[in-house]
N, C-alpha and C positions, 0 to 999 in steps of 0.2 A: 076365463081368468082375466082380470083387468090388467091392462098393460100400462107401462109408464115408460117415458123416453129415458135413454141411458144418460146420466149425469156424471160421467167420469171425470176424475181429477188425478192427474198424475202426481205421484209422490215426488217430493223434493229431498228427501232425506234417505220397538219391542213387541179287621178289627182286631189281628192286632186289636184286640178287644179291650185294652186297658192301658192306662197311663201309670206314672209313677205314684206310689202310695206315700212316699216320704215328703214331708213338707220342707220347703226351703224358703229362702228370702223372697219377698215379691220382687218382680222384675218389671222394667219399663216396656210398654208396647212400641214397637217401632221397626225399623228396617233390621235385616240381619247384622248390619254393620253396627247397629246401635243408635243410629240417628232416628229422630222421630219427625213425622210430617203431620200436617193438619189433615183431617179426614175430609174426604169429598162429601157434599151434602147432596142428596137426590134433587134434581131439577124438577119443577112442577109439570112442565108440558114437553113433549118430544119435539125435536127439531124437524124442519121440512126435508133437510138433506144431511148427509154425512160422507166422509171419505170411506170409513169402515163402520159397520154395525156389528157388534158382538152380541149375539143372543145367549143371555144366560149369566148371572152374576154368582155363580158358584166358583169353585176352585179353578177349572180350566179357563173360564172367561175372565176372571179376576186376574190370573197369572199372565194371560195374553194382553190384557189392557195395560198392566203395569209395564211389561216389556216394550210394548208399542211406544208408550209414553216416554220411556227412557232412551230409545234408540231412534226415534222417528219423528218428523215434523207432522205425520199424519195424526189427526185427532179422532181416535175411536169414540164412537157413541156406544155405551154399555147399556143394555136393557135387561133388566131383571123383572120376572114375572110376579115375585112376591114383594112384600114390604121391607123396609129398613127397620128391623125389630131389635136392634142392639148388635153389636158387632164383636161380642166375646164369645168364646168357645162355651158350649153347654156345660162342660165339666168345670168350668171356671166360675160360672154364675149360679149354678145349682148344687145343692147338697147331693150326696151320693145316691140316697134312695130315689130322689126325684129325677136325677140324671138317668139312673137305671130304668126307671119307669118310661121315660121318653125314648130310650134306646129300644126296650123290650116290648112296650105297648104304645106304639106311635100315635094312637088315637088320643093319647094324653098330651100330645104336642100339637098346637093349633097349626104349625106350619108343615106338618106331614101331608103328603099330597100323592095321589096315585091317578095320573092323567091317562089311565089306560084300564082295559079289563083283561081278565085272564080266567081260563077254565081248567087249566091242567094242574093247579095246585102250586105253580111257582109264582114268584112275585107277590106273594101274600104274606100274612103274618107281620113280621117286623120290616117287611120291604117297603120302601117308599123314597120319594124324593122329599127334600126339605125346601119349601116354596118360600124363600126369604133371601135377602142380600147376604152372601157368604155361602148359601146352600150347605152342602154337606162338608165344606171346609171348616164349618163350626161344630161339626159332630164327629169327624174321623178321629182316630187314636194314635196318630202320629208314626206309624211304623214307616221307615224309610229304606226300602229295599228295591234294588234294580231287577228287572226281569232276568231270569236265570239264563246262563249262557246256552242251556240245552233248548230253550224256547225262542231266544233271541238270536236266530241264525238267518243267514242270507236266503235259506230255502223257504223261510216263512215271512221275513220281513225284507223290505227293499235293502239291498246292500248298502246304499249310501246313508240310509237312516241308522243302520246298525253301526256303521263306522262313526257317525256323528255321536251317537249315544255312548259308546264304549271306548273307542279309540282316540279320536282327536276331532275337533270342530273348529273351523275358522283358524286354522293354523295354530291352535293351542289345545288346552286340556279338553277332554271330552264333555259333553252336555251333562252326563252323569256326574262326573267330577266337579264341574262347575256349580251345579245345584246343590250337591252335597256340601260343598265348602260354604255356600250361603246359609243352608240350614244348620250346619254346625256352628256357625258363628251366632245364629239367633237362639239356639237351644241352650237350656241352662246347664246341660251336662255334655254338651257336644255330641258328636257322632263317631265315637271311636270305633276303630277297625275291630270287628268281633273277633278276629283272630288273636288280638292283644288283650282280650277281656278274661276275666277269671272264668274257670270252667266249673260247672255243676255236672257231675257224672251220675247217670242212672243207668246201670247195666253197661252196655257198650256204647250208650249215646251220650254225646257231650253237648251241653247246653250253655250258651252265653248270652249276655244281655242283649235284647233286641234294640237296634238302633232306632232311636225315636226323636223326632223333631218336636219337643216339648219344653214347656217351662212350668215351674211349680210354684204355687202361691204360699204364702206364709201360715195360713191357717186352715185347719180342716183337711188338709191333703188335697186340696183343689189344684187343678192343673189345666193346661190347654195345649192344643196342638196348633202348629203353624198355620196361618191363612194369609194369602196375598191381599186380603181385605185390609191389612194393616199398612199397606204401602200405597193405597189410593191417596191422592192429594186433592186439594180444594179445587184444582183445575180439571179434575176428571169429569168428563160429561156422562153422568150417572142418572139413569131413569128407572125408578122403582115402580111396582104395581103396574107393570107394563108388559102385557102378555103377547108375545109374537104369534099371530094367526097364521102367517104363511110368508114365504119368501116370494117377492115379485119377479117374474122373468119376462124377458121380451126378445123374440128372435134367438132364443137359445143362451141368452146371457142374463146375469143377475142385474136387476136394476133397483132392488129395494126390499123393504119388508112392509107388511100391514100388521098394525098393532092395535090393541084395544087397552086404553088406559082409562081407569075411572068411568068405564062404561062408553067411552067415546072411541070410535074407530078412526084411526089416522094412518097415513102412509108416509114412509121416510124413504126418500131416494138415496140410493147408495150403490156404487159399482162393486163393492165387495161386501159380502155377508159371512160372518164366521158362526157356525152352529156349535154353540158350547153349552147346551142346555140339558146335559145329561144324555145318555145313549138313547133312551126311548123317545124323548121329546126331539132330540136332533134327528133321529130316524123318521119321525113323523113329518118334520119340516122338509127333509131331504126327499121323502116319497112323493110328498105333494109337488114339489117343484120338478122332480124327475119324471112324473107322470104327465105333468102339464107340458113338458117338453118333448114328450114321446121317447125318452130315453129309458123308461122303464115300463114294460108291458103289464106287470101286475103290480098293485100297490103293496108291495111287500119286500122286505130285506132280510135275508137269512144271516145266520152266524151269531145270534145272540147267545151270550154265555154270561156265567157268573163264576162262582167258586164252589167246589165240592169240599164240604167240611164236616168232620166228625170229631168228637171228643169224649173224654171221661173226667169226672170230678172225684178226687179221692180225699178223704179226710183222716188225719193221722194225729196221734198224741205226739208232743214234743220228745218224749222219751223214745219212741220208735222211729222217729224220723232220722234218716241219715244225716250226719253232721253238716255236710255241704248244703244239702237241701234245706235244712233247718236255718242255716245262716242266711240263705237267699230268701227264705219266707219271712224272716224277722225283719228283712230290709223291704219286703213288699216288691218282689222282683218280677219282671216280665221277661222271659228267656225264649231263646229259640235254638233250634238245631235244624241245618239244612238237610235234606234227604236225597236230593239227586233226581235224575231223570227217571229212574226206575219206579219212583213213587210219585213224581210230579207234584210234590207238595213240599211245604215247610212245616216243621213241628214246633208249635208254641207251647210255653209252660208258664202259666200265670200262678204264682204262689205267694201266699201271705199266711198270717196268723190272725184268726177272726177274734171278735171281742171276747170270746169265751176261752181262748187260749188253744182252739183247735187249729191245727196246721192244714191248710188247704192246697192242694195241687190240682190245678185245672189245666189238663193237657189236651191240645187239640191239634188236628191236622188240616191245613188249608191248601187245597190242590186244584189244579188247573182243569176246568171244563174245556173240552175240545170243541172248536167251531164246527158246525154241521147243519144239517137241515132241520134238526130237532128244536132248534131255538130260532124264533122269528119275530119281527115287528111288522104287523099288518094293519093296513088302514082300510077304512070303508069309505070310498068316495061318495059323499052325499051332496057335493055342490058347494057348501059353506064350510069355511074354515073356522076352526080346526077339525080336521077329519077324525072321527071316532077311531081310537087305537086299540089294538089288541095284542098281547104278547104271549107267546108259548116259549117254554125253556125246559122241556123234558131232557132227561139224561140219555145220551147215546150209549152204545155198547162200550166204548172206552171209558166213559164216565162211571158206568155200572161196575166195570172191572176195577176201576180206581177206588170207588167206595169199599169194595170188599178188601182191597190191599190196604187201605187206610185202617180198616177195622183190625186187620191182622197185626199191623204195626203198633196200633194202640194196645192191643191185648198183650203183645211181647213187652212193651213198656211198663204196663200194669204188673205183669208177672215179675219183671225184674225189680220194680219198686217194691212190691209186696214182700218179695223175698229178702230184700235189703232191710225192710222194716220188720223182719222176723215174723211175718204173718204166714209164711209158707206159700204154697201154690194157690193161686185165686184166679178166676176166670172172669171175664167181662161179657156182658150180654147185650147186643145191639138190637134195636128194632129194625125191622126190614123197611127198605125204601130210604127216601131222603126227607128228613123233617120230622122232629119230635113234636107230638100233638101239644105237649105242655112245655115248650122249650123255655119260656121265661122262668117258669118254677125250677126247671132243672139247672139253669144257669146261676140262679141266686140262692139256691137251697143251702148250700155249704156256709154262706155268710153268717147263718144264725144257728148253726149246730152247736150244741152245748157239749157233745162228745162225738168221737169218730164212728162213723157208720160204714155200711158197705158202699163201695163206689158205684156211682150211676153214670150211665152214658147219654150222649146226645147227639143229634145231627141237625144240620140246617137245611131247610128247603132251598132249591135253587132261587136266587134272586134276593135272598135275605142277607146275604154278606154284602150286598149293595155295591159289588164291583162289576157291575154289568157292562158289557164291552162287545166289540167285534162285528157290528153290523154295516160299518163304513170304512173298511180296512184300508190302509195305505198299500199301495201297489195293486189294488184290485179297484174298489170304487174310487179311491183318491189316487191322484198322481203324486210325484215327488214334491210338489209344492203345497200338499194337503188339500188340493182343490178337487172338488167333485167332477169326475169325468162326466161330460155331457152337459154340464151347467157352469160355464166359465164365470168366475167371480164368486162362487159360492164355496166355502172352506169349512173344515171340520176340526175341532180342538177337543181334546178329551179322549177317553178310553174307547169310544166308538170306532176311533181310527186304528185301534190295536189289531193287527192281523193274527197275533197270538199273545196271550196274556201272561203265560207261565203261572207260578204259584203266588208271585209277589203281590203285595198291595200295590195299586196302580199309581199312587201319588207321585213318586219320584219320577216316573215316566211321563205323567201328565205335565208336571213342571218343566221337564226337560224338553219335550215336544213344543210346549208353549214358546220357549226361546226359540226353537228352530223356526216355527211357523211365523213368529214376529219378524224374524230376519227375512223370511221369504216375502212377507207382505211389504216389508220396508223397502226392499230392493225390486220389487215387481214394476212393470210399466203400467 
């Protein structure tokens, strides 16, 4: 591996698958506090050196860059593999049908990207990265949930990280609390405490509005979820179409990165590199560096996880729909009900009235896949970077038990809903295994129903929830400073650093940990 001299510089000083259906007044783009900033423009050619290089212009990388610029004299260089192709959320710029197509048939999106191979059925179908500035921050659906207390424990996470996230940080409110406050100020409807929201009851289960960091447009029901991309300034050192081939090391320490931009290979000297390119790409970069330094004997990282998800879609007439559910459907509601550790899942309910007057109730459970040896990211060392990457993410025994428990819970919910609708007893039938072969059809069928039909079920293959995580966990591969053990100067942002994911969407935790990492980088020697 080519070596570069260290050029250190000491610092002197930062799915929830639906959004709202109700239109609202257009809102200004800008900071959570309402202020606007000029957008950064991508620079044409990468510099020769930097204080910090951030690899990846998606949610984690953007959040970290913004935090560093606000709290430090260090000027990060932000490298994004894809182009700057517009900075608005896909549900803001596209009509509903086109947006659904980009979600459920990624080949219709020119930015969909799979820099890996897989043979076990996971990470296929709708699974992909979004290779563009903003990444999946321009595609997520806004659910703002902390990792559940049963998963965020000192047995699984470093105790200091748990304290910072949920109790107190820097002698003030917790990181979760601070980030929620920012997102609430940005969101058009705020982030009300679910315990204070109106309840929709189905049998013994209570549903409340899902907290979402979203804004709505004035026409056509379009909306967008929060992205740190809105906070980049014209001073941000941003470079697009810049694919990081590998992290350069020398004598066990990080000295920079090698990049390809517009077909030209260049090297940037930097004593600190943050991997924020998504779990799979960050794992590849870490594997290459760890193998080169003899800190990893096999070019593989275990612990890759996604989410276990099952659901059903019911269609009802307005006459048979219980009053509370009908009112929620007429508002176009996205509701949730926490399930606790026994189910390791959150239950969501998307309900609306389609254009033919049919009431649709799409109920699904999103649950935690446990880290183990069945999920891995492996590279094939062939001398040249980037090394070919292969992922596996099969369910372990705990995941298979969870899948059956989810089916039972959904069957009970449908039984209670069908009884309340006056249909009497009715059962659900699920396909075996994970992953419905005609998933896009099942998820959109009810939108065009002219009359109620028998409910249908679905499940997602692992990888397709696009909440992949777990290969570079804090407390194991990473130390308390989010730094890779064995390669000083190489740090990790994003869900790859999660020791355990819980059932929640990862975004709130990604943003909170970006604040923590920015603080560590700003105060390091």
